[in-house]
N, C-alpha and C positions, 0 to 999 in steps of 0.2 A: 366934519361939521360939528358945530357946538351943539351939544344935546339940548333940545328944548323940552326935555322930559327927564324924569327920574326913572331909571330902569325898573326898580321894584314896584313902581306904580304904572307900569306900561304893559300893554299886551300887543303881541303880534297877532293881528287879525288876518287869518288866511281865508280868502273868499273863494269857496266853491272849487277847490282843487280835488275833485272827486273822480272816482274811477269811471263813472258814466260819462264824464266830460273828457278825461285824458287817456284812459287806458285803451290799448288797441282792441280789447274785447268789450269796450263800453258802448253805450248808446250812441254817442256822437260819432265814434269811428264807424259804427254800423251805418250811420246816415251819411258817411263820406265827409265828415267835418273834422278830420285830424289836422292839427296845426303845430308846426315845429316850435314856434315862439311860445305857445302855451305849454307844450310838452317839456320845455326847458325850465319852467318855473320851479318845480319842486327842488331840484338840485341846487338852484341858485338861492332859494329862500332858507333851506334847511340849516346852514351854518348860523344864520341869524337867530333862528328859533332856538337852537341849542345854547347859544351864548346868552340870549335874553333870559332863559331859564336859570342859567348859572348865576346871573346877576339879580335874581329874585323876581323877575317878571314872569309872564305866562304867555301861553299860546292858546288862542281861541280859533276854532275852525267853524266856518259856516257851511251849511249843506243845503243846496237847492233841493227842494222836495216836491214830488208829485204825490199829493195825498190821495190814497185810494178811496174811492167812493163806492157806490152801489156795485156789487158784484166784483169788487176789487179793481174796477176800471179807474185809471188815474183821472183826477180832476185837472184838466189842462185849460189855461186861459185861452180864449179865442185867438188872440194875437200870436201866442206861442204855437198853437196848433197849426196856424197858417204858415209860419216860417219854419217850423220843425215838424213836418208831417210824419216823420219816421218814429216819433216817440210813441211808445206802446206800454201796455200793461207790464209792470215789473220794473220799468225804468225809474230811477231816482226814488225807489220805494224805501220808506224808512226802515232802517236796520238791515238793509240789503247790502250786498257787496258793491253794487254800483253807486249806492248812496254814500259809501264810506270815503274818507279822505285817502288819497293814494298812499301806498305802502312806504314810499320814499320819505314821506313826512311823518307817517305813523299817527297814532291817535293824539289829538290835542289835549290840553289840560281841561278845556271846556269846549262843548260843542253846541251849536245853535242851528236848529232847522229853520229854513226860511222858504216862503212860498212866492216871493216876488223879488224884484231887483234888490231893494234895500234890506240889509240884515237887521234893520230896526223895525221894519214893518210887521206888526202883529207877532213879534218874537219876544223872548225873554232877555235879549242881549243887554239892553240898558239896565235892567234889574241886576244882571250878573255884574256888570261893570261897577254899579254903585255899591253892591254888597261886598265886592272884593277889593274895593279901593283903587280901581283902575281909573287914571285920569287922562291917559294918553293912549292913542292907538297908532301902531305902525301897520299900514294896510298894504297887502299884496294879494294877488290872485286874479280871478277872471270874472267877467270881461271888463276891461278898463272903462268902456262906455256904458256898461250895464250895472252889474252888481257892485263893482268897485266905486264908480262915480256916485251912484245913488247912496251907498253906505257912507262914503266920505261926507257928502253934503248933509245927510241926516245927522251925522256925528257933530258937524259944525253947528247946526241949529240947536243942538243940545249942550253946547259949550264944552264939548269934549275935544281936546287937542288931537290933531291928526297929522301924521307924516305919511305921505303916499309914496311908495317905492316905484319910481319910474321904470326901472328894469326888473321890478318884482311883480309887474302886472303885464297883461297882454290882452289883445283882442284878435279877432279873426282877420283884421286889416291893420297894417302898420299905420296907415294914414289915420284911421279912426282912433288908434291908440294914441298917437301923437296929439291929435286934436283934443282928445279927452283929457290928457295930462295937462296940456296948456290951460284948459278951461278950469281945472281944479286949483290953479295957482292962487286965486283970491281966497280960497277957503281952507287950504292945507299947505303944509310945507312939502315941497316936492324934493325928494332925495333919491339916493341910490342905495342898493343893498350894501355895498362896500362902505359908504359913508355912515350908514346906520350901524353897521358892525363896529366901525371905529368909535362912534359916539357911545355905544353901549359898553364897549370894551374899556373905555377910559373911566368908567365909573367903578 
């Protein structure tokens, strides 16, 4: 692919590849929601993260967060409580093991806690991008139809260029993943990890 970005002004935005989502000991595995397509993402994305750093770009991780309220009980949105009844105190807790990005990817250069689908909603992400001179995002992570799609669309309305990694994202349903990727075509460049590595490596 011809790079639509300058590597040094680009961030790989890794959406919610956290232990509580992916690890066999995490909250979602406890709830019976392990998924092979999701589990494969860290190994696929890692080489791109390393190369982008070498070329002067950076890696930003987003972390879905259940903010502890009174008595430490997590504040869970009603819709989430309905579809994920297994979530409990301690899951996605800030600074906890479950909240952290998976070891295979290690700590990002910058991290953003988020409380909803979009990584821009009530977070410091846009401030970080403006302050660090980031003009383009390469987005991968989970889930395609949730955090990824919402974040990509919010970046678009902020005039931030976006490349979404078709094989660097996943959902709990392949059909949902494909439908979501197709729907993002008008607001983002849809690419693959291999093509993004080629574009970054050529700079």
